[in-house]
C-alpha positions in Angstrom: 104.2 93.6 102.9 107.7 92.2 102.6 106.6 88.8 104.0 103.7 88.3 101.7 105.8 87.6 98.6 108.1 85.4 100.6 105.1 83.4 101.9 103.7 83.0 98.4 107.0 81.7 97.1 107.4 79.3 100.0 104.0 77.8 99.5 104.5 77.6 95.7 107.6 75.5 96.4 105.6 73.0 98.4 106.3 74.1 101.9 103.8 74.9 104.7 104.3 78.4 106.1 103.3 79.0 109.7 103.9 82.0 112.0 102.8 85.5 112.8 101.9 87.9 110.0 99.3 90.3 108.8 96.4 89.9 106.4 98.6 90.1 103.2 100.7 87.2 104.4 97.7 85.2 105.4 96.1 85.8 102.0 99.2 84.2 100.5 98.9 81.1 102.6 100.4 81.8 106.0 98.8 79.7 108.8 98.6 82.2 111.7 99.8 81.2 115.2 98.6 84.4 116.8 96.7 87.6 116.1 99.2 89.9 114.3 97.4 93.1 115.4 98.6 92.6 119.0 102.2 92.8 118.1 102.8 96.3 116.6 104.4 98.3 119.5 107.5 100.4 119.7 109.3 102.5 122.3 110.1 101.5 125.9 107.0 103.0 127.4 104.7 101.2 125.0 106.3 97.8 125.1 106.5 97.4 128.9 102.7 97.2 129.5 102.4 94.4 126.9 105.4 92.4 128.1 103.4 89.4 129.3 101.3 89.2 126.2 104.4 89.5 123.9 106.1 86.8 126.1 103.2 84.4 125.5 103.3 85.0 121.8 107.1 84.4 121.7 106.7 81.1 123.6 104.2 79.9 121.1 106.3 80.9 118.1 109.6 79.5 119.6 107.9 76.2 120.5 106.7 75.9 116.9 110.2 76.8 115.6 111.9 74.3 117.8 109.7 71.4 116.5 111.4 68.9 114.2 108.7 69.7 111.7 110.1 73.2 111.4 112.7 73.1 108.6 113.7 76.8 108.6 112.8 80.2 110.1 112.2 83.4 108.2 112.1 86.7 110.2 111.3 90.2 109.1 112.4 93.3 111.1 110.9 93.4 114.7 114.3 93.0 116.5 113.0 92.9 120.1 111.2 89.7 119.2 113.2 88.2 116.3 116.7 88.7 117.9 115.6 86.3 120.7 114.4 83.9 118.0 117.8 84.2 116.2 119.6 83.3 119.4 117.6 80.1 119.6 118.1 79.3 115.9 121.8 79.6 116.4 121.6 77.4 119.5 119.6 74.8 117.6 121.6 75.0 114.4 118.4 75.7 112.5 118.5 77.7 109.2 117.3 81.3 109.5 116.8 84.1 107.0 116.6 87.5 108.7 115.3 90.3 106.4 115.8 93.8 107.7 117.9 92.8 110.8 118.6 95.3 113.6 119.7 98.8 112.5 123.2 98.6 114.0 124.2 101.7 112.0 122.0 103.7 114.4 122.4 101.9 117.8 123.4 98.8 119.6 126.1 97.7 117.1 127.1 94.9 119.4 123.9 93.0 118.4 125.8 92.0 115.2 128.0 89.7 117.3 125.1 87.2 117.4 125.5 86.6 113.7 129.2 85.9 113.7 130.1 82.2 113.3 126.4 81.5 112.6 126.8 79.6 109.3 123.1 78.9 108.9 121.8 82.4 109.5 121.5 84.7 106.4 121.0 88.5 106.7 119.2 90.4 104.0 119.3 94.2 104.0 117.7 97.0 102.0 120.2 99.8 102.4 124.0 100.4 101.8 124.3 101.9 105.3 123.1 98.6 106.7 125.4 96.4 104.6 128.4 98.6 105.4 127.6 98.6 109.2 127.4 94.8 109.3 130.6 94.5 107.1 132.5 96.6 109.7 131.2 94.2 112.4 132.5 91.1 110.4 129.1 89.9 109.1 128.1 89.2 105.5 124.8 90.4 104.1 122.7 90.0 101.0 121.1 93.1 99.4 117.4 92.9 98.7 115.4 95.2 96.5 113.0 97.4 98.4 109.3 96.9 97.4 108.8 100.6 96.5 111.2 100.3 93.5 108.6 98.3 91.5 106.2 101.2 91.5 105.3 102.9 88.2 103.6 106.3 88.9 100.1 106.8 87.6 98.8 110.3 86.7 96.8 111.6 89.6 95.0 115.0 89.9 96.9 116.8 92.6 94.9 117.9 95.6 95.9 120.8 97.9 95.0 118.6 100.9 97.6 117.4 103.5 98.1 113.9 104.7 98.7 113.0 108.4 100.4 109.7 109.1 100.7 109.6 112.9 102.1 106.0 113.0 101.3 102.3 112.7 101.4 101.4 116.4 98.2 102.4 118.3 99.8 103.9 121.3 102.3 106.0 119.4 99.7 107.0 116.8 97.3 108.3 119.4 100.1 110.1 121.2 101.3 111.8 118.0 97.7 112.7 116.8 97.1 115.9 118.7 100.5 117.3 117.6 99.8 116.4 114.0 96.4 118.0 114.0 97.7 121.2 115.6 100.4 121.4 112.9 97.7 120.7 110.2 95.5 123.6 111.4 98.5 125.9 111.3 99.4 124.6 107.8 95.9 125.5 106.6 96.2 129.0 107.9 99.6 129.4 106.3 98.3 128.0 103.0 95.4 130.6 103.0 98.0 133.4 103.3 99.9 132.1 100.3 97.1 130.8 98.0 93.6 131.5 96.9 90.7 129.1 96.7 89.3 126.6 99.2 91.4 125.7 102.2 93.1 122.2 102.1 91.3 119.3 103.8 93.2 117.2 106.3 93.3 113.5 105.8 94.4 111.3 108.8 95.7 108.0 107.5 95.0 104.8 109.5 97.8 102.5 108.5 95.8 99.5 109.6 92.1 98.7 109.7 91.9 98.4 113.4 93.3 102.0 113.9 90.5 103.7 112.1 88.0 103.8 115.0 90.5 104.7 117.7 91.7 107.6 115.6 88.2 108.8 114.9 87.3 108.6 118.6 90.5 110.6 119.5 89.7 113.3 116.9 86.2 113.7 118.2 87.5 114.2 121.7 89.9 116.9 120.4 86.9 118.7 118.9 84.4 118.0 121.7 82.4 115.6 119.7 82.1 117.8 116.6 84.5 116.7 113.9 85.2 119.5 111.4 84.1 118.9 107.8 87.6 119.5 106.6 89.0 116.6 108.7 88.6 112.9 108.0 90.2 109.5 108.6 91.0 107.2 105.7 92.4 103.6 105.9 95.6 103.3 103.8 95.5 100.8 100.9 97.2 97.5 101.9 98.9 96.9 98.6 102.1 98.9 98.3 101.5 100.2 94.7 97.9 101.2 95.5 99.2 103.0 98.6 101.9 104.9 96.7 99.3 105.9 94.1 97.0 107.2 96.8 99.8 109.2 98.5 100.9 110.7 95.2 97.7 112.7 94.8 98.4 114.9 97.8 100.4 118.1 98.0 101.9 117.7 101.5 102.3 115.3 104.4 103.3 115.1 108.0 104.4 111.6 109.0 106.0 109.8 111.9 109.3 108.1 111.5 109.5 104.7 109.7 108.8 103.3 106.3 106.2 106.1 105.7 109.1 108.6 105.4 110.5 106.5 102.6 107.2 106.2 100.8 106.5 109.9 101.0 109.9 110.8 99.6 109.6 108.1 96.9 106.4 109.5 95.5 107.8 113.1 95.7 105.5 114.7 98.3 106.9 117.6 100.3 106.7 116.3 103.9 108.2 116.6 107.4 108.8 113.7 109.8 107.8 114.2 113.4 107.3 112.2 116.5 106.4 112.8 120.1 108.0 109.8 122.0 107.1 108.6 125.4 109.5 109.8 128.2 111.4 106.5 128.5 112.0 106.2 124.8 113.2 109.7 124.6 115.7 109.2 127.4 116.9 105.9 126.0 117.2 107.4 122.5 119.3 110.3 123.8 121.7 107.9 125.6 122.0 105.2 122.9 121.1 106.3 119.4 124.3 107.2 117.5 123.0 108.4 114.1 122.6 111.9 112.7 119.2 111.1 111.1 116.1 109.2 112.1 114.2 109.7 108.8 115.1 106.9 106.3 115.6 109.2 103.2 118.1 111.3 105.1 119.9 108.2 106.5 120.1 106.6 103.1 121.2 109.7 101.2 123.5 110.7 104.1 122.3 114.3 104.6 119.3 116.2 105.8 117.3 116.4 102.6 113.9 116.3 104.3 113.0 117.9 107.7 112.6 115.9 110.9 111.5 116.9 114.3 111.3 115.3 117.8 108.8 116.9 120.2 110.4 116.5 123.6 107.6 117.8 125.8 104.5 119.3 124.2 104.2 121.1 120.9 104.6 124.8 121.2 103.7 127.5 118.6 107.3 128.1 117.6 107.9 124.4 116.9 104.7 124.1 115.0 105.6 127.1 112.8 109.0 125.5 112.1 107.4 122.3 111.0 104.9 124.1 108.7 107.6 126.3 107.2 109.8 123.3 106.5 107.1 121.7 104.4 106.5 124.8 102.4 110.2 125.2 101.7 110.3 121.9 99.9 109.2 122.1 96.2 108.2 119.3 93.9 111.4 119.6 91.8 113.5 119.0 94.9 111.3 116.1 95.9 111.6 114.5 92.4 115.4 114.7 92.7 115.3 113.0 96.1 112.9 110.3 94.7 115.3 109.5 91.8 118.3 109.2 94.2 116.3 106.8 96.4 115.1 104.7 93.4 118.8 104.2 92.4 119.9 103.4 95.9 117.1 100.9 96.6 116.9 99.1 93.3 119.8 96.8 94.1 120.0 93.1 94.9 117.5 90.3 94.8 113.7 90.2 94.9 112.2 88.8 98.1 111.0 85.8 96.0 114.5 85.1 94.7 115.9 85.5 98.2 113.7 83.0 99.9 113.9 80.5 97.0 117.7 80.5 97.2 117.6 80.2 101.0 115.3 77.2 100.9 117.3 75.5 98.1 120.6 76.0 100.0 119.5 74.9 103.5 116.3 72.9 103.4 116.4 69.1 102.7 113.1 67.3 102.8 
C-alpha cells in the first residue's frame, strides 16, 4: 500500500523499479524478484520454519541491490529483512530510503546505531513517537503522512454485524481464528440481551486473497464441516480508501495488532485488539518489549483509549467476556473523538510521492 505510490513515482521519473512487493506495487510497475506472498510472517515461532526460504529471497534481493545497475534502495517496514539490507547499503555506500524503520520506541533501541554516520540512508517515519525515539538515539528522520489521512468518509448504512480481522500472516491468522470466533459468538449472545431484532452476522476478513481459502477451511473444521449461515469470509479491498469505506459500515470489530488497529480507530468503529502469540514470541516479548501499549492508536495518543488483550495460553470464558464488554463500553462519540485526534497526529509531513522524488533527486545521478 505504501510502496505502490512510491513505485509509481519512481517509474514516472524514468527509473526501473525491481524488488519484492505485492500486487498493488506490481500494478504500478514493480518488476518482481520473488513471490511476495511467501514473505508475510511474524513472531519467532512462525519465522524459524521459513528461515531457509527467507534466506534465499534475501540473497536474491541483496545480489540485485549490490549490482552496479542498482542506483538506490527503498525499503518499507519488515525489519528482520530490511535491517540486513540496510547494513549492506551502509557498507556499499549505496543510497537507501527506509520508510517505517524498526519501532525502537518499543524494543531493541540499539538498532538505531546502524543509522548513525550513514549519510546516504534516510529514515521516514509516520508517528511522533518514532521521530522522538530516533532523535534520542542521535538519528534524524523525515515525517511522512500516513495513507489513511487522505480518506474522506462516505455515508454507509450501519450494520449491526461484527468484523473479525485475525491477521495478515497465515500462521498467526489461523492461530488467532478460534479465539476470535469464540469471542464473536459471545458477542452475539450479549448483543441479543441488549437489543432486539436479528442477531449480528460475523464477517471474517481475509487481508489477502490467498488467505480466503485457509480461513474457510479452518472455520469449517471448527464447525465440523457445517459453516453457520451467520458466519462468512470476505476478502478485504486492496485499495486503502475502499477498505476504510468497507470497514465503516460495521458496528464493531475484533482485530489483531498492527495497521488494522489504526484503520479501525480511524473509521470510528468500537473495537478491541487481541492476539494469541506463539510461545516463543510471548516469551521474547515479555523479556524485550518496553512499551505500555501494542495497539497503534494507544501508542500514538499515549494512553489506553482502545482495549487490547494478549491471550497467554488458551481463551477462557472470563477473558472472552472481558473482550466483549470492552467493545460494548466504547461508543461512537468516543471513537469519533479518537479518530479526530489520530487524523491530526498523522496528517504531518510529506506524501510518499514527494518523499521518493526528493530522495532520488538528492542521491541518484544517471
